[in-house]
N, C-alpha and C positions, 0 to 999 in steps of 0.2 A: 504493500500500500504506500510505502514511503516514496517510491519513485513515481507512483501515480500522483501523489500530492505535489511533488516537485514539478511534474509535467503540467499539471493544472496551474501551478503558480507561474510557470514560464509562459504558457499560452495566455493567461490573463494579463500578464505584464506586457506582452507583445501587443495584445489588443488595446490595452490602456495607452501605451505609447503611440500607437497608430492613431487612436482617437485624440490624443494630446496634440498631435500634428494637425489633425483635422479641426480641432477646436479653435484654431487661429488665435491662440493666446487667451483661451477661455471666453471668447466672444460669442461663439456658437454654442447654444444650450445643450443639444443632445450629445454632440461629441464630448462636451465637458462632463456631462453626467456619466457617460460610458467610461471616461478617464477615471473619475473618482471611484466608481464601483469596481472597475477593473483592477485598480491598484489595491483597493480593499481586499478583493478576492485573492490577488497575488500574494499580499503579505500574510493573509490568514493561512493560506496553504503552505507558504514558506515557513511560517511558524510551526505548523504541524510537521513539516519535514525536519525541522531542527530538533525535534524530540529524538530522532534516531541518527541522523547524519550530522557529523561535526559541522559547525558553522562555516569554517573556511572551505570545506569540500562542497557543501551545499551551495554556498554563495558562488564559488568558482564555476560550478555547473550551471547555476541559474543565470549568472551574468554572461558566461561564455555562450551558451546556447541562445540566450536572449539577444545578444549582440548580432549573432549570425542571422537569426530569424528576422529581427527588426531591419537589418540591412537588406535582406531579401524582400521584405514588405515594401521598404522604401524604393527599392529598385523596380519592383513590379507595379505597385499601387501608385506611388507618387512620382514615378519616372525619374528617380534620382540615379545618377550614374555611379558606377563602381569601376575604378581603374585597377590595373594589375596589382599594384602594391596593396590595395584594400582587399582584393580577393586573396592574395597570398597571406595576408594577415589573418583573414578569417579561416583559411585552411589551417594555419598554425593554431588558432583558437580551438578549432574542432579537434586537432591532434592533441592539444593539451587536455581537453575534456576526456578524450578517449584514454589517454595515459592515466589520468586520475582514476577513472572508472575501472580500467582493466588491470592496473598494476599497483595501485596504492592500497596499502593495508588500512589506511585511515578511512576509506570509503566503506560505508556499511552496505553489505550485500545480502 
């Protein structure tokens, strides 16, 4: 269940961050509402995750996967460009998350 909670936290954070961009500085009501609710859900499920997974490991996974996903959303949804160094950096982030999950004894499995 812990990784399901972490997945929900990540997805909620990506939705909230996407809505934050669409809120236009909290000027548009519904994207602003989605932002606040999304972050609330994200932090609630991150808190549940922290019952089992150490804070540093959970946060590394949450932020790493979130960075890659929100970059993909920005590229697809908001038509923001990604250059080669950005893509290489995200590949390195994914590699780091994989190393933590596959080889670290700190990560709870």
